[in-house]
All heavy atoms as an XYZ file, in Angstrom:
733
protein
N       0.819     -1.185      0.000
C       0.000      0.000      0.000
C       0.866      1.254      0.000
O       0.572      2.209     -0.664
C      -0.952     -0.025      1.185
C      -1.924      1.116      1.176
S      -3.282      0.712      2.258
C      -4.414      1.947      1.766
N       1.978      1.224      0.751
C       2.871      2.382      0.776
C       3.459      2.684     -0.593
O       3.593      3.830     -0.982
N       3.803      1.623     -1.358
C       4.349      1.824     -2.703
C       3.303      2.455     -3.613
O       3.611      3.293     -4.435
C       4.838      0.494     -3.288
N       2.060      2.063     -3.434
C       1.004      2.632     -4.265
C       0.857      4.130     -4.015
O       0.733      4.911     -4.943
C      -0.317      1.914     -3.995
C      -1.419      2.409     -4.871
C      -2.663      1.621     -4.671
N      -3.676      2.140     -5.558
C      -4.908      1.759     -5.565
N      -5.306      0.813     -4.730
N      -5.766      2.279     -6.397
N       0.908      4.521     -2.774
C       0.823      5.944     -2.452
C       1.991      6.703     -3.065
O       1.828      7.790     -3.584
C       0.794      6.156     -0.931
C      -0.485      5.722     -0.225
C      -0.320      5.876      1.277
C      -1.673      6.523     -0.717
N       3.166      6.067     -3.030
C       4.344      6.700     -3.616
C       4.161      6.893     -5.119
O       4.478      7.943     -5.649
C       5.581      5.838     -3.333
O       6.703      6.385     -3.974
N       3.655      5.894     -5.810
C       3.434      6.013     -7.243
C       2.379      7.061     -7.549
O       2.506      7.824     -8.500
C       3.021      4.664     -7.840
C       4.096      3.599     -7.885
C       3.524      2.278     -8.390
C       5.250      4.039     -8.768
N       1.338      7.107     -6.765
C       0.307      8.117     -6.976
C       0.888      9.512     -6.787
O       0.571     10.429     -7.521
C      -0.865      7.883     -6.028
C      -1.693      6.675     -6.415
C      -2.774      6.352     -5.415
O      -2.877      7.057     -4.385
O      -3.517      5.392     -5.647
N       1.746      9.674     -5.815
C       2.384     10.966     -5.591
C       3.257     11.369     -6.764
O       3.258     12.517     -7.180
N       3.989     10.410     -7.343
C       4.826     10.696     -8.506
C       3.973     11.084     -9.699
O       4.278     12.010    -10.424
C       5.694      9.489     -8.862
C       6.801      9.242     -7.883
C       7.560      7.970     -8.199
O       7.191      7.202     -9.071
N       8.623      7.737     -7.457
N       2.870     10.366     -9.900
C       1.973     10.680    -11.017
C       1.396     12.083    -10.852
O       1.335     12.852    -11.803
C       0.852      9.642    -11.104
C      -0.162      9.953    -12.150
N       0.117      9.861    -13.491
C      -1.439     10.399    -12.053
C      -0.949     10.222    -14.179
N      -1.905     10.546    -13.326
N       0.996     12.398     -9.646
C       0.420     13.715     -9.374
C       1.436     14.820     -9.641
O       1.113     15.844    -10.238
C      -0.054     13.774     -7.917
O      -0.576     15.034     -7.627
N       2.683     14.618     -9.230
C       3.731     15.619     -9.461
C       4.007     15.772    -10.950
O       4.188     16.887    -11.447
C       5.007     15.228     -8.720
N       4.020     14.655    -11.686
C       4.242     14.710    -13.131
C       3.110     15.462    -13.809
O       3.332     16.287    -14.684
C       4.366     13.289    -13.714
O       5.466     12.649    -13.087
C       4.567     13.312    -15.216
N       1.883     15.200    -13.398
C       0.736     15.896    -13.990
C       0.820     17.394    -13.741
O       0.584     18.193    -14.627
C      -0.573     15.336    -13.433
C      -1.773     16.031    -14.004
C      -2.188     15.765    -15.297
C      -2.460     16.973    -13.263
C      -3.279     16.425    -15.844
C      -3.554     17.633    -13.800
C      -3.968     17.359    -15.088
N       1.181     17.782    -12.508
C       1.298     19.218    -12.198
C       2.371     19.867    -13.059
O       2.190     20.983    -13.532
C       1.594     19.416    -10.711
C       0.378     19.320     -9.835
C       0.659     19.836     -8.439
N       1.771     19.156     -7.796
C       1.681     18.026     -7.130
N       0.537     17.397     -7.028
N       2.741     17.486     -6.558
N       3.476     19.190    -13.295
C       4.542     19.732    -14.134
C       4.042     19.918    -15.553
O       4.276     20.948    -16.182
C       5.773     18.804    -14.121
O       6.241     18.698    -12.785
C       6.875     19.346    -15.000
N       3.312     18.939    -16.076
C       2.785     19.056    -17.438
C       1.748     20.165    -17.501
O       1.692     20.912    -18.459
C       2.187     17.729    -17.907
C       3.263     16.713    -18.164
S       2.887     15.411    -19.313
C       2.131     16.155    -20.681
N       0.931     20.269    -16.467
C      -0.128     21.265    -16.445
C       0.457     22.684    -16.487
O      -0.040     23.547    -17.192
C      -0.962     21.066    -15.177
C      -2.211     21.889    -15.124
C      -3.017     21.543    -13.890
O      -2.547     21.850    -12.779
O      -4.094     20.962    -14.042
N       1.517     22.921    -15.750
C       2.121     24.250    -15.710
C       3.154     24.447    -16.813
O       3.487     25.574    -17.149
C       2.810     24.505    -14.357
O       3.868     23.561    -14.189
C       1.838     24.418    -13.204
N       3.682     23.355    -17.357
C       4.689     23.450    -18.405
C       6.048     23.885    -17.891
O       6.894     24.316    -18.664
N       6.276     23.763    -16.597
C       7.546     24.191    -16.004
C       8.665     23.235    -16.387
O       8.487     22.029    -16.409
C       7.435     24.267    -14.482
C       6.312     25.143    -14.034
C       6.556     26.447    -13.390
N       7.848     26.877    -13.052
C       8.310     28.086    -13.378
N       7.586     28.909    -14.086
N       9.498     28.472    -12.979
N       9.832     23.816    -16.680
C      11.032     23.030    -16.975
C      11.722     22.667    -15.664
O      11.664     23.438    -14.698
C      12.016     23.837    -17.823
C      11.512     24.238    -19.182
C      12.126     25.269    -19.864
C      10.441     23.609    -19.788
C      11.697     25.664    -21.123
C       9.999     23.992    -21.053
C      10.637     25.025    -21.713
N      12.393     21.523    -15.636
C      13.180     21.145    -14.459
C      14.334     22.117    -14.253
O      14.679     22.441    -13.127
C      13.720     19.727    -14.601
C      12.641     18.671    -14.455
O      11.580     18.963    -13.856
O      12.843     17.548    -14.953
N      14.936     22.567    -15.360
C      16.040     23.516    -15.321
C      15.786     24.569    -16.389
O      15.391     24.236    -17.496
C      17.385     22.821    -15.597
C      17.695     21.730    -14.630
C      17.444     20.399    -14.960
C      18.215     22.014    -13.378
C      17.710     19.382    -14.074
C      18.486     21.007    -12.475
C      18.235     19.682    -12.818
N      16.041     25.828    -16.092
C      15.807     26.874    -17.098
C      16.804     26.814    -18.246
O      17.878     26.233    -18.123
C      15.969     28.176    -16.311
C      16.793     27.818    -15.135
C      16.524     26.377    -14.829
N      16.414     27.410    -19.355
C      17.284     27.589    -20.519
C      17.639     29.067    -20.558
O      16.753     29.919    -20.577
C      16.565     27.191    -21.829
C      17.462     27.445    -23.030
C      16.117     25.733    -21.782
N      18.924     29.374    -20.532
C      19.359     30.774    -20.510
C      19.758     31.207    -21.912
O      20.546     30.536    -22.580
C      20.530     30.968    -19.529
O      20.129     30.472    -18.246
C      20.898     32.435    -19.399
N      19.179     32.327    -22.325
C      19.428     32.854    -23.670
C      19.803     34.326    -23.578
O      19.534     34.986    -22.577
C      18.191     32.687    -24.580
C      16.977     33.413    -23.988
C      17.889     31.214    -24.822
C      15.764     33.448    -24.902
N      20.425     34.832    -24.634
C      20.760     36.256    -24.735
C      20.277     36.752    -26.090
O      20.699     36.242    -27.128
C      22.263     36.472    -24.590
N      19.405     37.757    -26.064
C      18.857     38.336    -27.283
C      19.216     39.810    -27.329
O      18.936     40.548    -26.377
C      17.319     38.172    -27.338
C      16.944     36.689    -27.278
C      16.757     38.826    -28.592
C      15.448     36.443    -27.192
N      19.835     40.230    -28.437
C      20.181     41.642    -28.604
C      18.929     42.501    -28.456
O      17.882     42.199    -29.028
C      20.802     41.898    -29.976
C      22.202     41.324    -30.098
O      22.845     41.072    -29.062
O      22.653     41.111    -31.244
N      19.044     43.564    -27.676
C      17.929     44.476    -27.469
C      16.958     44.028    -26.390
O      16.109     44.793    -25.963
N      17.069     42.775    -25.974
C      16.191     42.243    -24.923
C      17.011     41.925    -23.676
O      16.607     42.223    -22.569
C      15.443     40.977    -25.407
C      14.614     40.358    -24.287
C      14.555     41.308    -26.597
N      18.176     41.338    -23.871
C      19.055     40.990    -22.764
C      19.090     39.500    -22.504
O      18.665     38.692    -23.316
N      19.580     39.160    -21.336
C      19.692     37.766    -20.918
C      18.383     37.370    -20.244
O      17.867     38.086    -19.391
C      20.881     37.566    -19.959
C      22.183     37.859    -20.703
C      20.879     36.152    -19.384
C      23.421     37.832    -19.835
N      17.862     36.223    -20.660
C      16.603     35.725    -20.114
C      16.778     34.284    -19.677
O      17.456     33.508    -20.346
C      15.492     35.795    -21.165
C      15.169     37.195    -21.626
C      13.982     37.197    -22.555
C      12.749     37.122    -21.679
N      11.515     37.511    -22.352
N      16.145     33.950    -18.587
C      16.112     32.585    -18.095
C      14.700     32.051    -18.354
O      13.738     32.511    -17.740
C      16.445     32.570    -16.603
O      16.530     31.257    -16.137
N      14.587     31.106    -19.262
C      13.298     30.579    -19.678
C      12.997     29.324    -18.863
O      13.718     28.340    -18.937
C      13.295     30.266    -21.188
C      13.769     31.481    -22.004
C      11.926     29.778    -21.639
C      12.952     32.740    -21.788
N      11.902     29.368    -18.100
C      11.604     28.299    -17.151
C      10.350     27.499    -17.457
O       9.987     26.618    -16.682
C      11.470     28.896    -15.744
O      12.654     29.530    -15.365
N       9.655     27.814    -18.546
C       8.432     27.080    -18.845
C       8.136     27.100    -20.340
O       8.686     27.908    -21.095
C       7.246     27.697    -18.102
O       6.907     28.948    -18.666
N       7.228     26.232    -20.727
C       6.801     26.166    -22.124
C       6.134     27.476    -22.542
O       6.321     27.931    -23.662
C       5.848     24.997    -22.321
N       5.396     28.077    -21.656
C       4.732     29.350    -21.991
C       5.745     30.455    -22.233
O       5.618     31.237    -23.177
C       3.769     29.754    -20.887
C       2.544     28.896    -20.875
C       1.539     29.339    -19.879
N       0.436     28.383    -19.891
C      -0.497     28.326    -18.990
N      -0.508     29.177    -17.997
N      -1.456     27.431    -19.062
N       6.761     30.532    -21.382
C       7.817     31.535    -21.583
C       8.547     31.280    -22.896
O       8.858     32.217    -23.634
C       8.809     31.511    -20.422
C       8.246     32.021    -19.113
C       9.229     31.876    -17.967
O      10.409     31.520    -18.191
O       8.816     32.126    -16.825
N       8.843     30.020    -23.176
C       9.535     29.673    -24.417
C       8.685     30.051    -25.624
O       9.196     30.593    -26.610
C       9.862     28.180    -24.434
N       7.381     29.818    -25.543
C       6.487     30.154    -26.658
C       6.473     31.654    -26.922
O       6.477     32.083    -28.078
C       5.076     29.653    -26.372
N       6.506     32.466    -25.874
C       6.532     33.926    -26.049
C       7.794     34.340    -26.788
O       7.750     35.144    -27.723
C       6.416     34.651    -24.688
C       6.726     36.131    -24.826
C       5.026     34.447    -24.098
N       8.928     33.789    -26.381
C      10.187     34.104    -27.055
C      10.121     33.663    -28.517
O      10.469     34.427    -29.424
C      11.391     33.454    -26.335
C      12.661     33.592    -27.163
C      11.583     34.069    -24.961
N       9.664     32.451    -28.748
C       9.605     31.914    -30.112
C       8.664     32.725    -31.003
O       8.940     32.927    -32.183
C       9.156     30.451    -30.079
C      10.182     29.465    -29.512
C       9.501     28.173    -29.088
C      11.286     29.195    -30.516
N       7.570     33.198    -30.449
C       6.576     33.917    -31.244
C       6.859     35.415    -31.368
O       6.580     36.009    -32.402
C       5.184     33.728    -30.628
C       4.672     32.312    -30.756
C       3.361     32.085    -30.016
O       3.057     32.822    -29.057
O       2.633     31.163    -30.411
N       7.415     36.028    -30.326
C       7.493     37.488    -30.281
C       8.900     38.080    -30.265
O       9.068     39.253    -30.587
C       6.728     38.005    -29.061
C       5.263     37.621    -29.068
C       4.546     38.003    -27.785
O       5.119     38.754    -26.964
O       3.391     37.558    -27.605
N       9.891     37.296    -29.855
C      11.225     37.871    -29.656
C      12.322     37.140    -30.413
O      13.492     37.414    -30.193
C      11.560     37.879    -28.155
C      10.579     38.673    -27.330
C      10.787     38.492    -25.835
O      11.336     37.505    -25.372
N      10.349     39.474    -25.074
N      11.963     36.225    -31.278
C      12.971     35.397    -31.943
C      13.830     36.250    -32.855
O      13.321     36.908    -33.758
C      12.294     34.277    -32.723
C      13.224     33.131    -32.977
C      13.729     32.741    -34.175
C      13.759     32.246    -32.003
N      14.541     31.654    -34.005
C      14.584     31.330    -32.673
C      13.642     32.141    -30.625
C      15.276     30.313    -32.023
C      14.326     31.133    -29.978
C      15.132     30.239    -30.668
N      15.145     36.246    -32.648
C      16.028     37.151    -33.390
C      16.529     36.610    -34.730
O      17.159     37.333    -35.487
C      17.203     37.316    -32.431
C      17.293     35.979    -31.751
C      15.850     35.528    -31.597
N      16.275     35.356    -35.002
C      16.852     34.718    -36.192
C      15.743     34.252    -37.134
O      14.563     34.317    -36.805
C      17.709     33.525    -35.759
N      16.161     33.753    -38.277
C      15.215     33.177    -39.225
C      14.486     32.013    -38.544
O      15.063     31.296    -37.736
C      15.957     32.688    -40.462
N      13.253     31.857    -38.885
C      12.428     30.809    -38.268
C      12.491     29.541    -39.108
O      11.684     29.336    -39.991
C      10.998     31.299    -38.115
C      10.927     32.452    -37.156
C       9.535     32.960    -36.976
N       9.567     34.045    -35.997
C       8.534     34.408    -35.293
N       7.375     33.824    -35.464
N       8.647     35.388    -34.427
N      13.459     28.727    -38.770
C      13.680     27.494    -39.513
C      12.974     26.305    -38.888
O      12.059     26.433    -38.073
N      13.430     25.134    -39.271
C      12.815     23.881    -38.830
C      12.890     23.688    -37.318
O      11.912     23.266    -36.691
C      13.505     22.718    -39.548
C      12.917     21.382    -39.241
C      11.615     21.168    -40.009
N      11.124     19.833    -39.718
C       9.864     19.574    -39.380
N       8.983     20.535    -39.328
N       9.491     18.340    -39.125
N      14.021     23.992    -36.697
C      14.150     23.812    -35.244
C      13.228     24.764    -34.488
O      12.670     24.405    -33.451
C      15.606     23.969    -34.807
C      16.458     22.800    -35.264
C      17.868     22.893    -34.779
C      18.657     21.706    -35.313
N      20.048     21.750    -34.923
N      13.067     25.972    -35.013
C      12.133     26.931    -34.416
C      10.711     26.363    -34.476
O       9.964     26.393    -33.500
C      12.204     28.275    -35.152
C      11.208     29.269    -34.679
N       9.920     29.304    -35.154
C      11.312     30.260    -33.767
C       9.259     30.280    -34.554
N      10.083     30.877    -33.706
N      10.339     25.840    -35.633
C       9.000     25.278    -35.827
C       8.740     24.109    -34.875
O       7.671     24.015    -34.261
C       8.856     24.810    -37.276
C       7.526     24.196    -37.607
C       7.473     23.659    -39.031
O       8.310     24.045    -39.867
O       6.582     22.839    -39.292
N       9.712     23.227    -34.745
C       9.580     22.071    -33.852
C       9.420     22.535    -32.410
O       8.573     22.034    -31.672
C      10.784     21.124    -34.005
C      10.736     20.441    -35.375
C      10.831     20.092    -32.882
C      12.009     19.714    -35.749
N      10.227     23.507    -31.992
C      10.156     24.015    -30.622
C       8.806     24.668    -30.347
O       8.202     24.452    -29.285
C      11.293     25.006    -30.361
N       8.314     25.460    -31.284
C       7.025     26.124    -31.092
C       5.898     25.092    -30.981
O       5.036     25.196    -30.103
C       6.757     27.110    -32.223
C       5.489     27.943    -32.086
C       5.467     28.717    -30.770
C       5.372     28.902    -33.263
N       5.918     24.084    -31.834
C       4.891     23.037    -31.757
C       4.982     22.269    -30.445
O       3.961     21.922    -29.848
C       5.003     22.081    -32.941
C       4.468     22.686    -34.218
C       4.509     21.704    -35.365
C       3.982     22.399    -36.622
N       3.948     21.493    -37.768
N       6.202     22.015    -29.983
C       6.378     21.325    -28.699
C       5.796     22.155    -27.560
O       5.106     21.626    -26.687
C       7.853     21.029    -28.451
N       6.035     23.457    -27.574
C       5.485     24.337    -26.539
C       3.960     24.315    -26.563
O       3.310     24.224    -25.514
C       5.958     25.781    -26.738
S       7.697     26.045    -26.416
N       3.388     24.404    -27.733
C       1.928     24.378    -27.871
C       1.363     23.046    -27.385
O       0.319     23.010    -26.733
C       1.533     24.638    -29.321
C       1.857     26.044    -29.778
C       1.809     26.219    -31.290
O       1.791     25.254    -32.046
N       1.800     27.474    -31.724
N       2.066     21.963    -27.668
C       1.590     20.644    -27.258
C       1.727     20.405    -25.764
O       0.969     19.615    -25.196
C       2.276     19.552    -28.067
C       1.716     19.456    -29.466
O       0.532     19.707    -29.687
N       2.548     19.109    -30.422
N       2.663     21.075    -25.101
C       2.752     20.985    -23.646
C       1.497     21.586    -23.028
O       0.892     21.009    -22.134
C       4.012     21.700    -23.098
C       3.926     21.883    -21.593
C       5.258     20.918    -23.434
N       1.082     22.743    -23.510
C      -0.085     23.405    -22.932
C      -1.361     22.588    -23.165
O      -2.315     22.709    -22.406
C      -0.268     24.831    -23.481
O      -0.449     24.786    -24.901
C       0.940     25.693    -23.156
N      -1.363     21.727    -24.180
C      -2.510     20.856    -24.449
C      -2.402     19.531    -23.687
O      -3.330     18.733    -23.695
C      -2.612     20.563    -25.944
C      -2.929     21.789    -26.775
C      -2.893     21.453    -28.249
C      -3.087     22.688    -29.097
N      -2.947     22.390    -30.540
N      -1.235     19.296    -23.064
C      -1.030     18.061    -22.317
C      -0.563     16.892    -23.152
O      -0.545     15.761    -22.693
N      -0.132     17.143    -24.389
C       0.308     16.074    -25.290
C       1.791     15.740    -25.165
O       2.215     14.659    -25.552
C       0.041     16.437    -26.753
C      -1.402     16.693    -27.099
C      -1.739     17.599    -28.085
C      -2.439     16.033    -26.456
C      -3.066     17.839    -28.420
C      -3.763     16.269    -26.772
C      -4.068     17.170    -27.767
O      -5.371     17.412    -28.098
N       2.583     16.691    -24.698
C       4.041     16.544    -24.664
C       4.546     16.948    -23.276
O       4.037     17.896    -22.680
C       4.688     17.449    -25.745
C       6.192     17.470    -25.622
C       4.280     17.006    -27.129
N       5.538     16.234    -22.789
C       6.143     16.564    -21.495
C       6.987     17.832    -21.623
O       7.611     18.067    -22.668
C       7.011     15.413    -21.012
N       7.036     18.644    -20.578
C       7.849     19.861    -20.614
C       9.317     19.597    -20.934
O       9.960     20.420    -21.578
C       7.683     20.443    -19.209
C       6.354     19.949    -18.765
C       6.235     18.567    -19.352
N       9.849     18.451    -20.531
C      11.257     18.144    -20.812
C      11.527     18.069    -22.312
O      12.582     18.518    -22.780
C      11.656     16.836    -20.136
N      10.596     17.529    -23.073
C      10.754     17.471    -24.521
C      10.723     18.868    -25.123
O      11.524     19.213    -25.993
C       9.660     16.599    -25.147
C       9.706     16.475    -26.661
C      10.969     15.747    -27.104
C       8.478     15.748    -27.165
N       9.827     19.686    -24.649
C       9.743     21.074    -25.097
C      11.038     21.811    -24.781
O      11.553     22.545    -25.612
C       8.556     21.756    -24.413
S       8.451     23.524    -24.722
N      11.567     21.588    -23.592
C      12.816     22.250    -23.190
C      13.947     21.877    -24.134
O      14.700     22.732    -24.581
C      13.181     21.866    -21.755
C      14.417     22.605    -21.253
C      14.953     21.992    -19.962
N      16.103     22.728    -19.493
C      17.325     22.630    -20.009
N      17.559     21.816    -21.029
N      18.317     23.353    -19.525
N      14.053     20.594    -24.448
C      15.119     20.138    -25.364
C      14.954     20.763    -26.749
O      15.932     21.179    -27.378
C      15.135     18.610    -25.460
C      15.736     17.950    -24.234
C      16.047     16.484    -24.448
N      14.882     15.677    -24.793
C      14.085     15.071    -23.916
N      14.333     15.176    -22.629
N      13.055     14.351    -24.331
N      13.719     20.836    -27.223
C      13.474     21.430    -28.541
C      13.786     22.923    -28.530
O      14.387     23.450    -29.472
C      12.022     21.199    -28.957
N      13.409     23.612    -27.457
C      13.696     25.042    -27.351
C      15.202     25.280    -27.264
O      15.738     26.178    -27.920
C      12.995     25.651    -26.131
C      13.264     27.109    -25.965
C      12.671     28.044    -26.802
C      14.113     27.571    -24.974
C      12.923     29.394    -26.674
C      14.378     28.918    -24.831
C      13.775     29.839    -25.677
N      15.891     24.462    -26.491
C      17.344     24.588    -26.363
C      18.026     24.379    -27.716
O      18.946     25.125    -28.081
C      17.848     23.572    -25.338
C      19.324     23.691    -25.034
C      19.755     22.724    -23.956
O      19.400     21.530    -24.037
O      20.440     23.171    -23.030
N      17.575     23.401    -28.489
C      18.153     23.139    -29.814
C      17.908     24.322    -30.754
O      18.807     24.730    -31.498
C      17.563     21.865    -30.408
N      16.715     24.890    -30.701
C      16.403     26.048    -31.542
C      17.240     27.254    -31.132
O      17.750     27.990    -31.988
C      14.916     26.372    -31.460
N      17.399     27.453    -29.837
C      18.206     28.578    -29.342
C      19.674     28.414    -29.728
O      20.340     29.378    -30.123
C      18.057     28.705    -27.822
N      20.178     27.206    -29.644
C      21.560     26.919    -30.052
C      21.720     27.218    -31.553
O      22.680     27.865    -31.966
C      21.928     25.473    -29.750
C      23.376     25.126    -30.083
C      23.742     23.699    -29.691
N      23.783     23.553    -28.236
C      22.917     22.836    -27.514
N      21.938     22.164    -28.123
N      23.027     22.759    -26.214
N      20.769     26.755    -32.341
C      20.798     26.963    -33.782
C      20.756     28.458    -34.134
O      21.400     28.891    -35.082
C      19.603     26.245    -34.415
C      19.689     26.163    -35.921
O      20.717     25.677    -36.427
O      18.727     26.584    -36.584
N      20.017     29.243    -33.346
C      19.889     30.688    -33.580
C      21.063     31.481    -32.998
O      21.158     32.690    -33.226
C      18.574     31.192    -32.980
N      21.929     30.811    -32.247
C      23.084     31.493    -31.675
C      22.760     32.340    -30.444
O      23.512     33.252    -30.105
N      21.662     32.019    -29.752
C      21.291     32.811    -28.573
C      21.394     32.024    -27.260
O      21.176     32.577    -26.196
C      19.861     33.389    -28.714
C      18.810     32.282    -28.802
C      19.793     34.342    -29.894
C      17.378     32.790    -28.710
N      21.731     30.740    -27.338
C      21.831     29.913    -26.150
C      23.107     30.257    -25.387
O      24.189     30.320    -25.959
C      21.841     28.440    -26.528
C      21.921     27.444    -25.368
C      20.673     27.510    -24.505
C      22.138     26.036    -25.897
N      22.974     30.470    -24.093
C      24.143     30.652    -23.224
C      24.394     29.323    -22.523
O      23.560     28.840    -21.774
C      23.898     31.754    -22.187
C      23.725     33.151    -22.744
C      23.510     34.153    -21.609
C      24.929     33.575    -23.568
N      25.554     28.728    -22.809
C      25.867     27.418    -22.235
C      26.905     27.547    -21.150
O      27.701     28.385    -21.132
C      26.355     26.476    -23.320
C      25.268     26.252    -24.363
C      25.628     25.200    -25.381
O      25.538     24.009    -25.011
O      25.968     25.547    -26.503
């Protein structure tokens, strides 16, 4: 019974993470005219991708934006969105590593 409660707690925590779209670790980027930003969720990443993207919007940008949108719908885990956003930021030359 104790193991079951533990699993239920893990499921609940995973659901809350997906619901909020929060990343386990932020992605730090630097955009000219905007500054250094620490992106901590799918919603924050979507704002950058839609409104502040400094580079051409190529395939990695498209994948990251779709991943962010799918997190808010509950289809994709925030970790996948984070990886896609990080790849797009690296490709655009704005990722701070």
